[in-house]
C-alpha positions as CSV (number, residue, x, y, z in Angstrom):
1,M,4.1,5.1,-14.7
2,I,4.9,4.3,-11.1
3,T,2.2,4.8,-8.5
4,I,3.0,5.1,-4.9
5,Y,0.3,4.9,-2.2
6,H,2.0,7.2,0.2
7,N,1.7,8.7,3.7
8,P,4.1,11.6,4.0
9,R,4.2,11.3,7.8
10,C,5.6,7.8,7.6
11,S,9.4,7.4,7.4
12,K,9.2,4.1,5.5
13,S,6.9,5.7,2.9
14,R,9.2,8.7,2.5
15,G,12.2,6.4,2.2
16,A,10.5,4.3,-0.5
17,L,9.5,7.4,-2.5
18,D,13.0,8.8,-2.2
19,L,14.5,5.6,-3.6
20,V,12.0,5.5,-6.5
21,E,12.7,9.2,-7.3
22,T,16.5,9.0,-7.0
23,V,17.7,5.4,-7.6
24,Y,15.3,3.2,-9.4
25,R,13.2,5.0,-12.0
26,S,14.3,6.3,-15.3
27,K,14.2,10.1,-15.8
28,D,11.3,9.9,-18.2
29,E,9.1,7.6,-16.1
30,P,6.4,9.6,-14.3
31,I,5.4,9.0,-10.7
32,Q,1.9,9.3,-9.4
33,I,1.8,9.9,-5.7
34,V,-1.5,9.0,-4.0
35,E,-1.9,10.2,-0.5
36,Y,-4.4,7.5,0.5
37,L,-5.3,9.2,3.8
38,K,-6.7,12.1,1.8
39,Q,-8.0,10.0,-1.1
40,P,-9.2,6.7,0.4
41,L,-9.2,3.7,-1.9
42,S,-12.4,2.0,-2.9
43,V,-13.0,-1.7,-2.4
44,G,-12.4,-2.2,-6.1
45,Q,-9.1,-0.4,-6.0
46,L,-8.0,-2.4,-2.9
47,S,-9.0,-5.7,-4.7
48,E,-6.9,-4.7,-7.7
49,L,-3.9,-3.9,-5.4
50,H,-4.4,-7.2,-3.7
51,R,-4.3,-9.0,-7.0
52,M,-1.1,-7.2,-8.1
53,L,0.5,-7.8,-4.7
54,G,-0.2,-11.5,-4.8
55,C,-0.2,-11.8,-1.0
56,P,-2.9,-12.6,1.6
57,A,-5.2,-9.6,2.0
58,R,-4.4,-9.5,5.7
59,E,-0.8,-8.5,4.8
60,M,-2.2,-5.2,3.4
61,V,-3.5,-4.3,6.8
62,R,-1.6,-2.5,9.6
63,A,-2.3,-4.7,12.6
64,N,-0.7,-2.2,15.0
65,E,-3.3,0.5,14.5
66,K,-5.9,1.1,17.2
67,E,-8.7,0.7,14.6
68,Y,-7.5,-2.9,13.9
69,E,-8.3,-4.0,17.4
70,D,-11.4,-1.8,17.7
71,L,-12.9,-3.3,14.6
72,G,-12.0,-6.9,15.6
73,L,-10.0,-7.4,12.4
74,D,-7.9,-10.1,14.1
75,R,-10.7,-12.6,13.7
76,A,-9.6,-15.7,11.9
77,D,-12.9,-15.9,9.9
78,I,-12.8,-12.3,8.5
79,S,-13.2,-12.1,4.7
80,D,-11.0,-10.1,2.3
81,R,-14.1,-8.0,1.6
82,E,-14.5,-7.1,5.3
83,L,-10.8,-6.1,5.4
84,F,-11.2,-4.0,2.3
85,D,-14.4,-2.4,3.7
86,A,-12.5,-1.5,6.9
87,I,-9.5,0.0,5.0
88,T,-12.0,2.1,2.9
89,K,-13.6,3.5,6.0
90,H,-10.3,3.7,8.0
91,P,-7.5,4.3,5.4
92,I,-4.9,4.5,8.2
93,L,-5.2,0.6,8.2
94,L,-3.6,0.3,4.8
95,Q,0.0,-1.0,4.9
96,R,2.3,1.6,3.5
97,P,3.8,2.4,1.2
98,I,2.6,0.4,-1.7
99,A,4.3,0.9,-5.0
100,V,2.9,-0.2,-8.4
101,R,4.6,-0.5,-11.7
102,D,3.8,-2.5,-14.9
103,G,0.9,-4.4,-13.3
104,R,2.9,-5.5,-10.3
105,A,2.8,-4.1,-6.7
106,V,5.0,-4.4,-3.6
107,I,4.7,-3.2,0.0
108,G,7.7,-1.0,0.6
109,R,8.6,-2.3,4.1
110,P,11.5,-2.1,4.1
111,P,11.7,0.7,1.5
112,E,14.3,-1.3,-0.5
113,N,11.5,-3.7,-1.5
114,V,10.4,-1.2,-4.1
115,G,13.5,-2.2,-6.1
116,T,11.9,-5.5,-7.0
117,L,9.6,-3.6,-9.4
118,F,12.6,-2.5,-11.4
119,E,14.3,-5.9,-11.9
């Protein structure tokens, strides 16, 4: 199963989904598409994604969104939990797309990054 945390209005997200559907996955491998703006992730789900990504929590956050500045998320002392709380309340802050397969995750920026899940 491949899960893609997806925003259909984002060209990078659409590009990553297209690559998974047409290039990388086998025909029998199902894809679950989660439109996280409609179905915000919980703190627990974000923590699990963070573990699978293996990157600093800050890399999961879109720093160019208005909410990032409004919430003061650029503070050096902000905790992962505070970042996850902000994403839960303001899902637009989640970096996109994120693809998950076999217990590993990758941020699809650029979209070709999703290919690493199939190596």
